Every structure is written in structure tokens, then in C-alpha cells.
C-alpha positions in Angstrom: -48.9 12.9 -27.9 -48.7 16.7 -27.8 -49.2 18.6 -31.1 -46.2 19.9 -32.9 -45.2 23.5 -32.2 -42.8 25.6 -30.3 -41.0 24.1 -27.3 -43.0 24.8 -24.1 -40.3 27.1 -22.8 -41.1 29.5 -25.6 -44.8 29.7 -24.7 -44.6 32.9 -22.7 -47.8 34.0 -21.0 -47.9 37.7 -20.1 -50.6 37.2 -17.4 -49.1 38.7 -14.3 -51.1 36.4 -12.0 -50.0 32.8 -11.4 -51.9 30.0 -9.7 -49.2 29.8 -7.1 -47.6 33.1 -6.0 -44.9 33.9 -3.4 -47.4 35.5 -1.1 -49.1 32.1 -0.7 -46.1 30.8 1.2 -44.6 34.0 2.6 -46.1 35.9 5.5 -44.4 39.4 5.4 -42.9 40.3 8.7 -41.4 43.4 10.2 -37.8 42.2 10.0 -37.2 42.6 6.2 -34.9 45.4 5.3 -35.5 47.4 2.1 -32.2 46.4 0.6 -30.7 42.9 0.2 -27.6 41.1 -1.1 -27.9 37.8 -2.8 -24.6 36.3 -1.8 -23.5 33.1 -3.5 -20.4 32.8 -1.3 -21.0 30.1 1.3 -17.9 31.3 3.2 -19.5 34.7 3.7 -22.7 33.2 4.9 -20.8 31.0 7.4 -18.8 34.0 8.6 -22.0 36.0 9.3 -23.4 33.0 11.2 -20.2 32.6 13.2 -20.0 36.3 14.0 -23.6 36.2 15.4 -25.4 38.2 12.7 -29.1 38.3 13.5 -31.4 36.0 11.5 -34.2 38.2 10.2 -36.3 35.5 8.5 -35.8 32.2 6.7 -36.2 30.9 3.2 -37.2 27.2 3.4 -36.8 24.6 0.6 -36.9 20.8 0.3 -33.1 20.5 0.8 -33.0 22.8 3.8 -33.5 26.2 5.2 -31.6 29.3 4.1 -31.3 31.9 6.9 -31.5 35.6 6.0 -29.0 37.6 8.0 -29.0 41.2 8.9 -25.8 43.1 8.2 -25.2 46.7 9.1 -24.0 49.1 6.3 -23.5 52.7 7.4 -26.2 52.4 10.0 -28.7 50.6 7.9 -29.5 46.9 8.1 -29.2 45.0 4.8 -30.5 41.5 4.3 -28.0 38.9 3.2 -28.8 35.4 2.0 -27.4 32.5 -0.1 -30.0 32.2 -2.9 -28.9 28.7 -3.8 -27.2 27.4 -7.0 -29.0 27.5 -10.3 -31.6 29.8 -11.8 -34.7 27.9 -10.5 -33.8 28.0 -6.9 -32.1 31.4 -6.9 -35.1 32.8 -8.7 -37.5 31.3 -6.2 -35.7 32.7 -3.2 -35.4 36.1 -5.0 -39.1 36.1 -5.4 -39.7 35.2 -1.8 -37.4 37.9 -0.5 -39.4 40.4 -2.5 -42.6 39.0 -0.9 -41.0 39.4 2.5 -40.5 43.1 1.8 -37.0 43.6 0.3 -37.1 46.0 -2.6 -33.5 46.8 -3.8 -30.9 44.1 -4.6 -27.3 43.3 -5.5 -26.0 39.8 -6.3 -22.4 38.7 -5.8 -20.8 35.4 -6.7 -18.3 33.4 -8.8 -18.2 32.5 -12.4 -16.1 30.6 -14.9 -13.9 32.8 -17.0 -14.3 32.8 -20.7 -11.6 35.4 -21.4 -8.0 34.7 -20.7 -7.7 36.6 -17.5 -6.2 35.8 -14.0 -8.4 33.9 -11.6 -10.2 36.4 -9.3 -10.8 38.8 -12.2 -13.8 41.1 -11.3 -16.6 41.3 -13.9 -19.8 43.4 -13.9 -22.3 41.9 -16.4 -24.0 44.4 -18.7 -26.1 41.6 -20.2 -26.7 37.9 -19.7 -27.3 35.3 -22.4 -30.5 33.3 -21.6 -29.4 29.7 -21.8 -31.5 28.7 -18.7 -35.2 28.0 -18.3 -36.4 30.3 -15.5 -36.2 33.6 -17.3 -38.6 32.5 -20.1 -41.4 32.4 -17.6 -40.9 36.0 -16.7 -40.0 37.7 -20.0 -40.8 36.9 -23.7 -38.1 34.9 -25.5 -35.1 36.9 -26.4 -31.3 36.4 -26.5 -30.4 38.2 -23.4 -31.5 40.1 -20.3 -29.9 43.1 -18.6 -29.4 44.4 -15.1 -31.4 47.3 -13.9 -29.7 50.6 -15.0 -29.7 52.3 -11.7 -28.5 49.2 -9.9 -25.7 48.8 -12.4 -24.8 52.5 -12.0 -24.6 52.1 -8.2 -22.4 49.1 -8.5 -20.0 50.6 -11.0 -19.7 53.8 -8.9 -18.9 51.7 -5.8 -16.1 49.8 -7.6 -14.6 53.1 -9.0 -14.8 54.7 -5.6 -12.6 52.0 -4.2 -10.3 51.8 -7.2 -11.3 48.1 -7.8 -10.1 46.9 -11.2 -13.0 45.4 -13.2 -14.3 44.7 -16.6 -17.8 45.0 -18.0 -19.3 42.7 -20.6 -21.6 39.7 -21.0 -22.2 36.6 -19.0 -23.5 33.3 -20.2 -26.2 31.8 -17.9 -26.7 28.1 -18.4 -28.4 25.2 -16.5 -26.1 22.6 -18.1 -22.7 23.2 -16.5 -21.5 19.8 -17.7 -22.5 20.7 -21.3 -20.3 23.8 -21.8 -18.9 22.5 -25.1 -16.0 24.1 -26.9 -18.3 25.3 -29.7 -20.7 26.9 -27.3 -17.8 28.5 -25.4 -16.4 30.0 -28.6 -19.9 31.3 -29.6 -20.4 33.0 -26.3 -17.0 34.6 -26.5 -17.8 35.9 -29.9 -21.0 37.4 -28.5 -19.0 39.3 -25.9 -19.3 37.1 -22.9 -16.6 37.2 -20.3 -18.0 34.6 -17.9 -20.3 31.7 -17.5 -22.6 31.1 -14.5 -26.1 29.8 -13.6 -28.3 32.6 -12.4 -27.8 36.1 -13.8 -30.2 36.1 -16.7 -33.0 34.7 -14.5 -32.4 37.3 -11.8 -32.4 40.1 -14.3 -35.6 38.8 -15.9 -37.4 38.5 -12.5 -36.3 41.9 -11.4 -37.8 43.4 -14.5 -41.0 41.5 -14.0 -41.4 42.4 -10.4 -40.2 46.0 -10.9 -37.2 45.9 -8.5 -33.6 46.8 -9.3 -30.7 44.4 -9.3 -27.1 44.2 -10.7 -24.5 41.5 -10.2 -20.8 41.4 -9.2 -18.9 38.4 -10.4 -15.3 37.1 -9.9 -13.8 34.2 -11.8 -13.1 31.0 -9.9 -12.0 28.9 -12.9 -11.0 29.3 -16.5 -12.6 27.8 -19.6 -10.7 30.0 -22.1 -7.9 27.5 -22.8 -7.7 24.1 -24.3 -8.4 22.5 -21.0 -10.5 23.5 -17.9 -8.3 25.1 -15.2 -10.0 23.5 -12.2 -11.3 25.6 -9.3 -8.6 28.0 -8.1 -10.3 30.3 -5.6 -10.7 28.0 -2.7 -8.3 29.8 -0.2 -9.3 33.4 -0.8 -12.0 33.9 1.8 -10.8 37.5 2.6 -11.2 38.3 -1.1 -14.8 36.9 -1.2 -15.6 39.0 2.0 -14.2 42.1 0.3 -16.4 41.6 -2.7 -19.4 41.0 -0.5 -18.7 44.3 1.3 -18.6 46.1 -2.1 -22.0 44.6 -3.0 -23.5 45.6 0.3 -22.2 49.1 -0.1 -23.6 49.3 -3.6 -27.0 48.2 -2.6 -26.9 50.7 0.3 -26.3 53.4 -2.3 -29.5 52.5 -4.3 
């Protein structure tokens, strides 16, 4: 039996070198743009595919291959890919995109609303509560992580330029989406969280570890603020998702 002590997830090792690194599985090519959007909207990825966007490189995993598409933003090609659901997979693909040569990032996706707002409410996280496992391998234990200041500034400026209504605040990143109990929801609300999702705190931690900028744009797809869960309510709003993706692409282009 192991000796008593802290949980292994709290045993942060600051050694920057791991036994298994992204460069062991990634061969950097010439097709990696400097800027990239981590897009959690499968509908946007499908649209890029259907419209014939070029595949610049691929991110393979046991469940399948995620293509990385090229998308033109003001004459510059931006990489766009679905990073997968959950901090572990999204963090791994984020790492591999850096190894391919991408250096500046925005993320865009959906979240559950913790504040009583309309579905489709736009949120820009200024901090993320670390209730997942991945971030603890990149930063010492702490309650939260934050987006990179210059990436956050670029995202906020883009939203303001287009007069997009939004709210800033915290997000709760958790691995256990079927364990969002009422007590935990109320505690996160008291801490200033507006949303709950599965990746932000890990992406922010990895970005700090690797020295690259990232911020995230979220919109609510469901609501946990009431006595009962609302159910998913954003299914038929593909144009709205596309517009948010375009904002994220414009913001990363401004970095």
C-alpha cells in the first residue's frame, strides 16, 4: 500500500522535461500557421470541411483523427481544430498544436450557465476554478488559473468593436459533469463563476507553462441556475456558433 500523504494530483513537479514530450510524436511541418483557434463547435468544423477548407495537418488519437483546417482571416491563414471534450484530450491536442508550430491561441465553445441568464449568453472567463486533473501537472496547486492578459485584451477588444453583449467573470472547470451537485453549484456561484465547462483551467495552465497566449470565448448552451437543469437549448443555432467562431478568429488574428 502507498504511504499516507497528499493526493498524487497535488504532487507537482516543476521539472520542465517529461519522459514523453509532444515532440516525440509530432514532426513539425511547414503548414502550421502562427495563430490557431481551438473550436469546440462540431458544427463549425463540419462547415469548414464541407466548404473545402484545406487540411494543414492532423491530430491523431485512439478514438480518431482530428483535422486541422486552414481558415483565412484578413489575408492570414489561421489554424482551426476541434480539441476534443475534456481537459485531458483538449490539453494534449493543445500541446501538439504548439509542437506543430502554432504560437498564439483563442478557444471558443459552450458552457453551462450558472447565472440566471438567457441561453446563448456570451461569457469571457477572467479566471477558471481548477476542478479538473490536467492543470495540476502544469502548475502548482492553486484555486484558479487565468487567461493570458494580452489574449484576453485582444478578445475583449474584438467583442467591443462588434458591439457584442458579453459578461466577464469566472468559469468552473470540472471533469465530473454528472457530479455538479447543488452545493457545488452554489459554491461556484458564490466564488463569481458564471459558467461551468471542462477545459478552460487546463488550457490556461498549459499556456502559462508553454509560454503561449490564450483566452476563451464561451456561450451558454444550458442552464444550471434554477431548481432543475434546463436541458440543452442551443441545438438549432448554427449561425450563432459560426459568428462566435469568426469573433475568436478575428481576436487571435489581432494577437
